[in-house]
DRENTORKOL-3810 file (N, C-alpha, C; in nm, 4 decimals):
REM DRENTORKOL-3810
@n.u->0.0839; n.v->-0.1175; n.w->0.0000; ca.u->0.0000; ca.v->0.0000; ca.w->0.0000; c.u->0.0883; c.v->0.1237; c.w->0.0000
@n.u->0.0601; n.v->0.2178; n.w->-0.0870; ca.u->0.1407; ca.v->0.3389; ca.w->-0.0982; c.u->0.1157; c.v->0.4301; c.w->0.0203
@n.u->0.2225; n.v->0.4890; n.w->0.0669; ca.u->0.2118; ca.v->0.5811; ca.w->0.1791; c.u->0.1753; c.v->0.7193; c.w->0.1269
@n.u->0.0724; n.v->0.7796; n.w->0.1860; ca.u->0.0304; ca.v->0.9118; ca.w->0.1408; c.u->0.1101; c.v->1.0182; c.w->0.2150
@n.u->0.1466; n.v->1.1235; n.w->0.1421; ca.u->0.2224; ca.v->1.2330; ca.w->0.2013; c.u->0.1289; c.v->1.3213; c.w->0.2836
@n.u->0.1781; n.v->1.3644; n.w->0.3976; ca.u->0.1012; ca.v->1.4529; ca.w->0.4842; c.u->0.1229; c.v->1.5963; c.w->0.4367
@n.u->0.0135; n.v->1.6682; n.w->0.4157; ca.u->0.0220; ca.v->1.8067; ca.w->0.3668; c.u->0.0822; c.v->1.8944; c.w->0.4756
@n.u->0.1927; n.v->1.9635; n.w->0.4440; ca.u->0.2535; ca.v->2.0537; ca.w->0.5430; c.u->0.1622; c.v->2.1738; c.w->0.5709
@n.u->0.1744; n.v->2.2314; n.w->0.6889; ca.u->0.0919; ca.v->2.3477; ca.w->0.7232; c.u->0.1097; c.v->2.4644; c.w->0.6259
@n.u->0.2301; n.v->2.4833; n.w->0.5734; ca.u->0.2530; ca.v->2.5930; ca.w->0.4791; c.u->0.1714; c.v->2.5739; c.w->0.3517
@n.u->0.1545; n.v->2.4497; n.w->0.3075; ca.u->0.0755; ca.v->2.4229; ca.w->0.1874; c.u->-0.0722; c.v->2.4484; c.w->0.2159
@n.u->-0.1201; n.v->2.4048; n.w->0.3315; ca.u->-0.2588; ca.v->2.4319; ca.w->0.3695; c.u->-0.2834; c.v->2.5827; c.w->0.3778
@n.u->-0.1890; n.v->2.6547; n.w->0.4356; ca.u->-0.1965; ca.v->2.8004; ca.w->0.4443; c.u->-0.2038; c.v->2.8614; c.w->0.3045
@n.u->-0.1207; n.v->2.8107; n.w->0.2121; ca.u->-0.1200; ca.v->2.8613; ca.w->0.0739; c.u->-0.2518; c.v->2.8308; c.w->0.0034
@n.u->-0.3075; n.v->2.7127; n.w->0.0268; ca.u->-0.4360; ca.v->2.6769; ca.w->-0.0353; c.u->-0.5454; c.v->2.7716; c.w->0.0134
@n.u->-0.5498; n.v->2.7951; n.w->0.1433; ca.u->-0.6514; ca.v->2.8843; ca.w->0.2001; c.u->-0.6343; c.v->3.0261; c.w->0.1462
@n.u->-0.5105; n.v->3.0757; n.w->0.1445; ca.u->-0.4870; ca.v->3.2107; ca.w->0.0934; c.u->-0.5159; c.v->3.2214; c.w->-0.0558
@n.u->-0.4920; n.v->3.1134; n.w->-0.1297; ca.u->-0.5226; ca.v->3.1149; ca.w->-0.2730; c.u->-0.6722; c.v->3.1277; c.w->-0.2949
@n.u->-0.7510; n.v->3.0551; n.w->-0.2162; ca.u->-0.8967; ca.v->3.0682; ca.w->-0.2262; c.u->-0.9425; c.v->3.2074; c.w->-0.1834
@n.u->-0.8821; n.v->3.2622; n.w->-0.0795; ca.u->-0.9169; ca.v->3.3977; ca.w->-0.0362; c.u->-0.8840; c.v->3.4980; c.w->-0.1474
@n.u->-0.7683; n.v->3.4809; n.w->-0.2111; ca.u->-0.7293; ca.v->3.5698; ca.w->-0.3211; c.u->-0.8287; c.v->3.5591; c.w->-0.4365
@n.u->-0.8673; n.v->3.4371; n.w->-0.4712; ca.u->-0.9610; ca.v->3.4179; ca.w->-0.5824; c.u->-1.0963; c.v->3.4815; c.w->-0.5527
@n.u->-1.1465; n.v->3.4585; n.w->-0.4335; ca.u->-1.2782; ca.v->3.5124; ca.w->-0.3969; c.u->-1.2739; c.v->3.6647; c.w->-0.3865
@n.u->-1.1665; n.v->3.7181; n.w->-0.3291; ca.u->-1.1574; ca.v->3.8645; ca.w->-0.3191; c.u->-1.1400; c.v->3.9282; c.w->-0.4568
@n.u->-1.0678; n.v->3.8613; n.w->-0.5469; ca.u->-1.0550; ca.v->3.9138; ca.w->-0.6829; c.u->-1.1880; c.v->3.9092; c.w->-0.7573
@n.u->-1.2661; n.v->3.8042; n.w->-0.7340; ca.u->-1.3989; ca.v->3.7983; ca.w->-0.7952; c.u->-1.4869; c.v->3.9128; c.w->-0.7449
@n.u->-1.4863; n.v->3.9348; n.w->-0.6149; ca.u->-1.5683; ca.v->4.0416; ca.w->-0.5575; c.u->-1.5201; c.v->4.1794; c.w->-0.6031
@n.u->-1.3900; n.v->4.2009; n.w->-0.6024; ca.u->-1.3362; ca.v->4.3297; ca.w->-0.6436; c.u->-1.3597; c.v->4.3538; c.w->-0.7918
@n.u->-1.3394; n.v->4.2508; n.w->-0.8736; ca.u->-1.3634; ca.v->4.2643; ca.w->-1.0171; c.u->-1.5079; c.v->4.2997; c.w->-1.0464
@n.u->-1.6003; n.v->4.2324; n.w->-0.9783; ca.u->-1.7431; ca.v->4.2623; ca.w->-0.9978; c.u->-1.7746; c.v->4.4050; c.w->-0.9526
@n.u->-1.7186; n.v->4.4472; n.w->-0.8408; ca.u->-1.7413; ca.v->4.5835; ca.w->-0.7926; c.u->-1.6843; c.v->4.6873; c.w->-0.8892
@n.u->-1.5688; n.v->4.6576; n.w->-0.9483; ca.u->-1.5096; ca.v->4.7520; ca.w->-1.0423; c.u->-1.5868; c.v->4.7583; c.w->-1.1736
@n.u->-1.6444; n.v->4.6458; n.w->-1.2168; ca.u->-1.7304; ca.v->4.6496; ca.w->-1.3351; c.u->-1.8501; c.v->4.7400; c.w->-1.3059
@n.u->-1.9113; n.v->4.7217; n.w->-1.1908; ca.u->-2.0246; ca.v->4.8065; ca.w->-1.1526; c.u->-1.9823; c.v->4.9532; c.w->-1.1472
@n.u->-1.8668; n.v->4.9800; n.w->-1.0852; ca.u->-1.8184; ca.v->5.1175; ca.w->-1.0737; c.u->-1.7921; c.v->5.1783; c.w->-1.2114
@n.u->-1.7389; n.v->5.0979; n.w->-1.3028; ca.u->-1.7094; ca.v->5.1498; ca.w->-1.4371; c.u->-1.8365; c.v->5.1868; c.w->-1.5129
@n.u->-1.9477; n.v->5.1287; n.w->-1.4745; ca.u->-2.0752; ca.v->5.1603; ca.w->-1.5381; c.u->-2.1464; c.v->5.2778; c.w->-1.4706
@n.u->-2.0979; n.v->5.3155; n.w->-1.3521; ca.u->-2.1594; ca.v->5.4248; ca.w->-1.2744; c.u->-2.0511; c.v->5.5222; c.w->-1.2276
@n.u->-1.9797; n.v->5.5816; n.w->-1.3215; ca.u->-1.8646; ca.v->5.6667; ca.w->-1.2886; c.u->-1.9033; c.v->5.8100; c.w->-1.2519
@n.u->-2.0299; n.v->5.8447; n.w->-1.2607; ca.u->-2.0720; ca.v->5.9810; ca.w->-1.2278; c.u->-2.0369; c.v->6.0173; c.w->-1.0847
@n.u->-1.9631; n.v->6.1251; n.w->-1.0664; ca.u->-1.9273; ca.v->6.1713; ca.w->-0.9331; c.u->-1.8067; c.v->6.1016; c.w->-0.8728
@n.u->-1.7457; n.v->6.0095; n.w->-0.9473; ca.u->-1.6271; ca.v->5.9397; ca.w->-0.8971; c.u->-1.5045; c.v->6.0052; c.w->-0.9597
@n.u->-1.4098; n.v->6.0433; n.w->-0.8760; ca.u->-1.2897; ca.v->6.1114; ca.w->-0.9236; c.u->-1.1758; c.v->6.0112; c.w->-0.9369
@n.u->-1.1645; n.v->5.9529; n.w->-1.0562; ca.u->-1.0551; ca.v->5.8601; ca.w->-1.0857; c.u->-0.9781; c.v->5.9113; c.w->-1.2061
@n.u->-0.8497; n.v->5.8771; n.w->-1.2101; ca.u->-0.7689; ca.v->5.9172; ca.w->-1.3246; c.u->-0.7925; c.v->5.8259; c.w->-1.4446
@n.u->-0.8654; n.v->5.7166; n.w->-1.4259; ca.u->-0.8938; ca.v->5.6215; ca.w->-1.5326; c.u->-1.0267; c.v->5.6536; c.w->-1.5992
@n.u->-1.0363; n.v->5.6171; n.w->-1.7249; ca.u->-1.1658; ca.v->5.6270; ca.w->-1.7923; c.u->-1.2484; c.v->5.5051; c.w->-1.7553
@n.u->-1.3758; n.v->5.5086; n.w->-1.7886; ca.u->-1.4610; ca.v->5.3948; ca.w->-1.7565; c.u->-1.4175; c.v->5.2694; c.w->-1.8324
@n.u->-1.3708; n.v->5.2834; n.w->-1.9552; ca.u->-1.3275; ca.v->5.1653; ca.w->-2.0306; c.u->-1.1968; c.v->5.1076; c.w->-1.9761
@n.u->-1.1066; n.v->5.1924; n.w->-1.9277; ca.u->-0.9818; ca.v->5.1436; ca.w->-1.8673; c.u->-1.0114; c.v->5.0686; c.w->-1.7374
@n.u->-1.1003; n.v->5.1247; n.w->-1.6572; ca.u->-1.1379; ca.v->5.0587; ca.w->-1.5321; c.u->-1.2081; c.v->4.9267; c.w->-1.5602
@n.u->-1.2932; n.v->4.9236; n.w->-1.6611; ca.u->-1.3645; ca.v->4.8011; ca.w->-1.6980; c.u->-1.2667; c.v->4.6950; c.w->-1.7476
@n.u->-1.1664; n.v->4.7354; n.w->-1.8252; ca.u->-1.0658; ca.v->4.6405; ca.w->-1.8741; c.u->-0.9889; c.v->4.5793; c.w->-1.7570
@n.u->-0.9507; n.v->4.6625; n.w->-1.6593; ca.u->-0.8823; ca.v->4.6115; ca.w->-1.5408; c.u->-0.9730; c.v->4.5156; c.w->-1.4632
@n.u->-1.1009; n.v->4.5515; n.w->-1.4529; ca.u->-1.1959; ca.v->4.4678; ca.w->-1.3793; c.u->-1.2113; c.v->4.3318; c.w->-1.4457
@n.u->-1.2231; n.v->4.3287; n.w->-1.5782; ca.u->-1.2381; ca.v->4.2004; ca.w->-1.6471; c.u->-1.1096; c.v->4.1181; c.w->-1.6403
@n.u->-0.9948; n.v->4.1834; n.w->-1.6439; ca.u->-0.8682; ca.v->4.1114; ca.w->-1.6263; c.u->-0.8632; c.v->4.0490; c.w->-1.4869
@n.u->-0.9073; n.v->4.1237; n.w->-1.3874; ca.u->-0.9110; ca.v->4.0737; ca.w->-1.2502; c.u->-1.0054; c.v->3.9543; c.w->-1.2376
@n.u->-1.1208; n.v->3.9625; n.w->-1.3039; ca.u->-1.2151; ca.v->3.8503; ca.w->-1.3017; c.u->-1.1564; c.v->3.7263; c.w->-1.3700
@n.u->-1.0858; n.v->3.7463; n.w->-1.4797; ca.u->-1.0229; ca.v->3.6339; ca.w->-1.5488; c.u->-0.9163; c.v->3.5663; c.w->-1.4638
@n.u->-0.8341; n.v->3.6464; n.w->-1.4001; ca.u->-0.7306; ca.v->3.5906; ca.w->-1.3120; c.u->-0.7957; c.v->3.5181; c.w->-1.1950
@n.u->-0.9050; n.v->3.5713; n.w->-1.1445; ca.u->-0.9746; ca.v->3.5077; ca.w->-1.0320; c.u->-1.0276; c.v->3.3705; c.w->-1.0714
@n.u->-1.0833; n.v->3.3581; n.w->-1.1894; ca.u->-1.1343; ca.v->3.2283; ca.w->-1.2343; c.u->-1.0213; c.v->3.1276; c.w->-1.2544
@n.u->-0.9095; n.v->3.1736; n.w->-1.3101; ca.u->-0.7927; ca.v->3.0853; ca.w->-1.3231; c.u->-0.7415; c.v->3.0423; c.w->-1.1854
@n.u->-0.7386; n.v->3.1366; n.w->-1.0943; ca.u->-0.6917; ca.v->3.1063; ca.w->-0.9590; c.u->-0.7813; c.v->3.0021; c.w->-0.8924
@n.u->-0.9122; n.v->3.0126; n.w->-0.9121; ca.u->-1.0047; ca.v->2.9118; ca.w->-0.8581; c.u->-0.9725; c.v->2.7736; c.w->-0.9135
@n.u->-0.9518; n.v->2.7664; n.w->-1.0440; ca.u->-0.9241; ca.v->2.6378; ca.w->-1.1078; c.u->-0.7961; c.v->2.5754; c.w->-1.0544
@n.u->-0.6914; n.v->2.6552; n.w->-1.0431; ca.u->-0.5642; ca.v->2.5994; ca.w->-0.9979; c.u->-0.5584; c.v->2.5827; c.w->-0.8468
@n.u->-0.6438; n.v->2.6507; n.w->-0.7715; ca.u->-0.6516; ca.v->2.6281; ca.w->-0.6269; c.u->-0.7019; c.v->2.4867; c.w->-0.5978
@n.u->-0.7918; n.v->2.4391; n.w->-0.6820; ca.u->-0.8391; ca.v->2.3014; ca.w->-0.6668; c.u->-0.7249; c.v->2.2021; c.w->-0.6860
@n.u->-0.6441; n.v->2.2253; n.w->-0.7893; ca.u->-0.5289; ca.v->2.1381; ca.w->-0.8138; c.u->-0.4249; c.v->2.1490; c.w->-0.7049
@n.u->-0.4055; n.v->2.2685; n.w->-0.6536; ca.u->-0.3103; ca.v->2.2895; ca.w->-0.5445; c.u->-0.3525; c.v->2.2101; c.w->-0.4217
@n.u->-0.4808; n.v->2.2117; n.w->-0.3924; ca.u->-0.5327; ca.v->2.1366; ca.w->-0.2768; c.u->-0.5162; c.v->1.9859; c.w->-0.2972
@n.u->-0.5176; n.v->1.9415; n.w->-0.4236; ca.u->-0.5021; ca.v->1.7996; ca.w->-0.4532; c.u->-0.3556; c.v->1.7568; c.w->-0.4585
@n.u->-0.2628; n.v->1.8516; n.w->-0.4491; ca.u->-0.1215; ca.v->1.8179; ca.w->-0.4476; c.u->-0.0558; c.v->1.8181; c.w->-0.5844
@n.u->-0.1138; n.v->1.8864; n.w->-0.6805; ca.u->-0.0600; ca.v->1.8900; ca.w->-0.8165; c.u->0.0609; c.v->1.9823; c.w->-0.8261
@n.u->0.1717; n.v->1.9278; n.w->-0.8749; ca.u->0.2935; ca.v->2.0065; ca.w->-0.8941; c.u->0.2708; c.v->2.1146; c.w->-0.9996
@n.u->0.1989; n.v->2.0809; n.w->-1.1068; ca.u->0.1682; ca.v->2.1791; ca.w->-1.2113; c.u->0.0877; c.v->2.2954; c.w->-1.1536
@n.u->-0.0115; n.v->2.2649; n.w->-1.0713; ca.u->-0.0919; ca.v->2.3703; ca.w->-1.0093; c.u->-0.0071; c.v->2.4575; c.w->-0.9186
@n.u->0.0881; n.v->2.3983; n.w->-0.8501; ca.u->0.1773; ca.v->2.4742; ca.w->-0.7627; c.u->0.2578; c.v->2.5759; c.w->-0.8442
@n.u->0.3125; n.v->2.5313; n.w->-0.9552; ca.u->0.3914; ca.v->2.6203; ca.w->-1.0402; c.u->0.3031; c.v->2.7304; c.w->-1.0988
@n.u->0.1851; n.v->2.6934; n.w->-1.1480; ca.u->0.0956; ca.v->2.7928; ca.w->-1.2085; c.u->0.0461; c.v->2.8923; c.w->-1.1036
@n.u->0.0143; n.v->2.8450; n.w->-0.9837; ca.u->-0.0293; ca.v->2.9372; ca.w->-0.8777; c.u->0.0831; c.v->3.0340; c.w->-0.8429
@n.u->0.2061; n.v->2.9852; n.w->-0.8381; ca.u->0.3182; ca.v->3.0756; ca.w->-0.8096; c.u->0.3336; c.v->3.1796; c.w->-0.9212
@n.u->0.3136; n.v->3.1393; n.w->-1.0460; ca.u->0.3203; ca.v->3.2337; ca.w->-1.1580; c.u->0.2050; c.v->3.3351; c.w->-1.1521
@n.u->0.0856; n.v->3.2867; n.w->-1.1198; ca.u->-0.0294; ca.v->3.3775; ca.w->-1.1062; c.u->-0.0042; c.v->3.4779; c.w->-0.9946
@n.u->0.0509; n.v->3.4320; n.w->-0.8840; ca.u->0.0770; ca.v->3.5225; ca.w->-0.7720; c.u->0.1865; c.v->3.6235; c.w->-0.8065
@n.u->0.2856; n.v->3.5829; n.w->-0.8852; ca.u->0.3876; ca.v->3.6780; ca.w->-0.9307; c.u->0.3232; c.v->3.7832; c.w->-1.0214
@n.u->0.2305; n.v->3.7399; n.w->-1.1071; ca.u->0.1585; ca.v->3.8342; ca.w->-1.1936; c.u->0.0698; c.v->3.9263; c.w->-1.1102
@n.u->0.0086; n.v->3.8724; n.w->-1.0041; ca.u->-0.0742; ca.v->3.9558; ca.w->-0.9159; c.u->0.0118; c.v->4.0593; c.w->-0.8437
@n.u->0.1341; n.v->4.0204; n.w->-0.8058; ca.u->0.2256; ca.v->4.1168; ca.w->-0.7444; c.u->0.2545; c.v->4.2313; c.w->-0.8416
@n.u->0.2895; n.v->4.1968; n.w->-0.9643; ca.u->0.3194; ca.v->4.2987; ca.w->-1.0648; c.u->0.1953; c.v->4.3829; c.w->-1.0944
@n.u->0.0806; n.v->4.3184; n.w->-1.1035; ca.u->-0.0441; ca.v->4.3908; ca.w->-1.1278; c.u->-0.0789; c.v->4.4844; c.w->-1.0136
@n.u->-0.0516; n.v->4.4420; n.w->-0.8916; ca.u->-0.0772; ca.v->4.5274; ca.w->-0.7760; c.u->0.0106; c.v->4.6510; c.w->-0.7753
@n.u->0.1369; n.v->4.6338; n.w->-0.8117; ca.u->0.2286; ca.v->4.7478; ca.w->-0.8196; c.u->0.1806; c.v->4.8443; c.w->-0.9277
@n.u->0.1459; n.v->4.7897; n.w->-1.0432; ca.u->0.0977; ca.v->4.8745; ca.w->-1.1535; c.u->-0.0325; c.v->4.9451; c.w->-1.1158
@n.u->-0.1261; n.v->4.8707; n.w->-1.0603; ca.u->-0.2560; ca.v->4.9297; ca.w->-1.0261; c.u->-0.2418; c.v->5.0382; c.w->-0.9202
@n.u->-0.1550; n.v->5.0173; n.w->-0.8227; ca.u->-0.1392; ca.v->5.1192; ca.w->-0.7190; c.u->-0.0750; c.v->5.2454; c.w->-0.7745
@n.u->0.0065; n.v->5.2322; n.w->-0.8787; ca.u->0.0666; ca.v->5.3516; ca.w->-0.9377; c.u->-0.0305; c.v->5.4242; c.w->-1.0306
@n.u->-0.1224; n.v->5.3503; n.w->-1.0934; ca.u->-0.2156; ca.v->5.4117; ca.w->-1.1886; c.u->-0.3432; c.v->5.4599; c.w->-1.1201
@n.u->-0.4009; n.v->5.3747; n.w->-1.0373; ca.u->-0.5304; ca.v->5.4067; ca.w->-0.9772; c.u->-0.5153; c.v->5.5056; c.w->-0.8626
@n.u->-0.4082; n.v->5.4942; n.w->-0.7878; ca.u->-0.3864; ca.v->5.5872; ca.w->-0.6775; c.u->-0.4524; c.v->5.5400; c.w->-0.5495
@n.u->-0.4985; n.v->5.6362; n.w->-0.4701; ca.u->-0.5512; ca.v->5.6068; ca.w->-0.3372; c.u->-0.6895; c.v->5.5425; c.w->-0.3373
@n.u->-0.7595; n.v->5.5464; n.w->-0.4496; ca.u->-0.8971; ca.v->5.4961; ca.w->-0.4531; c.u->-0.9057; c.v->5.3487; c.w->-0.4153
@n.u->-0.8118; n.v->5.2693; n.w->-0.4587; ca.u->-0.8142; ca.v->5.1253; ca.w->-0.4295; c.u->-0.6855; c.v->5.0780; c.w->-0.3636
@n.u->-0.6246; n.v->5.1632; n.w->-0.2861; ca.u->-0.4974; ca.v->5.1300; ca.w->-0.2220; c.u->-0.5111; c.v->5.0064; c.w->-0.1322
@n.u->-0.6230; n.v->4.9925; n.w->-0.0635; ca.u->-0.6444; ca.v->4.8779; ca.w->0.0250; c.u->-0.6449; c.v->4.7476; c.w->-0.0540
@n.u->-0.7070; n.v->4.7496; n.w->-0.1709; ca.u->-0.7170; ca.v->4.6276; ca.w->-0.2512; c.u->-0.5815; c.v->4.5890; c.w->-0.3079
@n.u->-0.5084; n.v->4.6852; n.w->-0.3619; ca.u->-0.3791; ca.v->4.6522; ca.w->-0.4221; c.u->-0.2764; c.v->4.6130; c.w->-0.3166
@n.u->-0.2815; n.v->4.6771; n.w->-0.2000; ca.u->-0.1883; ca.v->4.6403; ca.w->-0.0924; c.u->-0.2155; c.v->4.4985; c.w->-0.0440
@n.u->-0.3414; n.v->4.4665; n.w->-0.0234; ca.u->-0.3768; ca.v->4.3307; ca.w->0.0180; c.u->-0.3409; c.v->4.2272; c.w->-0.0867
@n.u->-0.3603; n.v->4.2633; n.w->-0.2131; ca.u->-0.3262; ca.v->4.1741; ca.w->-0.3240; c.u->-0.1766; c.v->4.1441; c.w->-0.3238
@n.u->-0.0953; n.v->4.2452; n.w->-0.3047; ca.u->0.0493; ca.v->4.2248; ca.w->-0.3073; c.u->0.0981; c.v->4.1442; c.w->-0.1872
@n.u->0.0485; n.v->4.1753; n.w->-0.0684; ca.u->0.0908; ca.v->4.1030; ca.w->0.0525; c.u->0.0455; c.v->3.9568; c.w->0.0460
@n.u->-0.0795; n.v->3.9343; n.w->0.0078; ca.u->-0.1303; ca.v->3.7976; ca.w->-0.0025; c.u->-0.0551; c.v->3.7158; c.w->-0.1057
@n.u->-0.0257; n.v->3.7753; n.w->-0.2186; ca.u->0.0475; ca.v->3.7044; ca.w->-0.3240; c.u->0.1870; c.v->3.6661; c.w->-0.2777
@n.u->0.2527; n.v->3.7574; n.w->-0.2103; ca.u->0.3870; ca.v->3.7290; ca.w->-0.1597; c.u->0.3843; c.v->3.6168; c.w->-0.0557
@n.u->0.2852; n.v->3.6184; n.w->0.0328; ca.u->0.2739; ca.v->3.5116; ca.w->0.1335; c.u->0.2499; c.v->3.3750; c.w->0.0688
@n.u->0.1684; n.v->3.3709; n.w->-0.0358; ca.u->0.1416; ca.v->3.2443; ca.w->-0.1049; c.u->0.2687; c.v->3.1924; c.w->-0.1703
@n.u->0.3416; n.v->3.2802; n.w->-0.2376; ca.u->0.4666; ca.v->3.2382; ca.w->-0.3020; c.u->0.5645; c.v->3.1848; c.w->-0.1984
@n.u->0.5788; n.v->3.2561; n.w->-0.0874; ca.u->0.6715; ca.v->3.2114; ca.w->0.0173; c.u->0.6288; c.v->3.0780; c.w->0.0776
@n.u->0.4988; n.v->3.0591; n.w->0.0986; ca.u->0.4500; ca.v->2.9335; ca.w->0.1570; c.u->0.4726; c.v->2.8157; c.w->0.0622
@n.u->0.4591; n.v->2.8380; n.w->-0.0672; ca.u->0.4777; ca.v->2.7294; ca.w->-0.1638; c.u->0.6240; c.v->2.7040; c.w->-0.1965
@n.u->0.7123; n.v->2.7923; n.w->-0.1525; ca.u->0.8547; ca.v->2.7783; ca.w->-0.1826; c.u->0.9348; c.v->2.7193; c.w->-0.0663
@n.u->0.8670; n.v->2.6749; n.w->0.0377; ca.u->0.9397; ca.v->2.6154; ca.w->0.1500; c.u->0.9904; c.v->2.4766; c.w->0.1121
@n.u->1.0966; n.v->2.4288; n.w->0.1769; ca.u->1.1482; ca.v->2.2952; ca.w->0.1463; c.u->1.0446; c.v->2.1841; c.w->0.1685
@n.u->0.9623; n.v->2.1967; n.w->0.2724; ca.u->0.8595; ca.v->2.0945; ca.w->0.2969; c.u->0.7533; c.v->2.0952; c.w->0.1887
@n.u->0.7208; n.v->2.2136; n.w->0.1358; ca.u->0.6247; ca.v->2.2211; ca.w->0.0256; c.u->0.6826; c.v->2.1567; c.w->-0.0996
@n.u->0.8109; n.v->2.1826; n.w->-0.1275; ca.u->0.8765; ca.v->2.1179; ca.w->-0.2415; c.u->0.8676; c.v->1.9664; c.w->-0.2278
@n.u->0.9000; n.v->1.9157; n.w->-0.1096; ca.u->0.8988; ca.v->1.7708; ca.w->-0.0873; c.u->0.7571; c.v->1.7140; c.w->-0.0992
@n.u->0.6578; n.v->1.7853; n.w->-0.0493; ca.u->0.5200; ca.v->1.7390; ca.w->-0.0553; c.u->0.4727; c.v->1.7265; c.w->-0.2008
@n.u->0.4970; n.v->1.8298; n.w->-0.2790; ca.u->0.4495; ca.v->1.8258; ca.w->-0.4175; c.u->0.5305; c.v->1.7273; c.w->-0.5019
@n.u->0.6548; n.v->1.7048; n.w->-0.4670; ca.u->0.7353; ca.v->1.6072; ca.w->-0.5387; c.u->0.6856; c.v->1.4655; c.w->-0.5119
@n.u->0.6358; n.v->1.4409; n.w->-0.3917; ca.u->0.5902; ca.v->1.3070; ca.w->-0.3555; c.u->0.4451; c.v->1.2800; c.w->-0.3942
@n.u->0.3697; n.v->1.3850; n.w->-0.4241; ca.u->0.2282; ca.v->1.3672; ca.w->-0.4584; c.u->0.2094; c.v->1.3163; c.w->-0.5990
END
C-alpha cells in the first residue's frame, strides 16, 4: 500500500490564501465592473473603459486562480507552479494598479500584493517542495 504524504501546514496556508485571493478578486472585479458603469461623481484618473478592462482582467485571473486552487489542494505540482506564476503576476499587477489608480483602491492593491507574496513564500518552502514532489 502506498504511503500518502502529509500536507505541510505551509501548503494548507497557501491553499486557504489562494482561495481567499480568488474570492476577493472575484468580488473586487465585480465591484469595479459596476463602478465602471456608474462613474458619475467618482474622481478617478482612469476612464470607464480602462477601469472596466482592469476589472475584467481581474475577473479572469480570479477564475484561473479558482481552477488551480483546486489542483493545489489535490497536491498537483503543475498547479503549484501555475499558482506561483499567477501570484507573481498579481504582485506585478498590484504594483501597476497602485501607481495608476492611486488612493482609490490602495487597500485592494496592498492586500493583493501582501497575499500574493505570502502564497509564493509558503509554496517555496522545502517541505512544500517535498510534498508536491511526492504527490
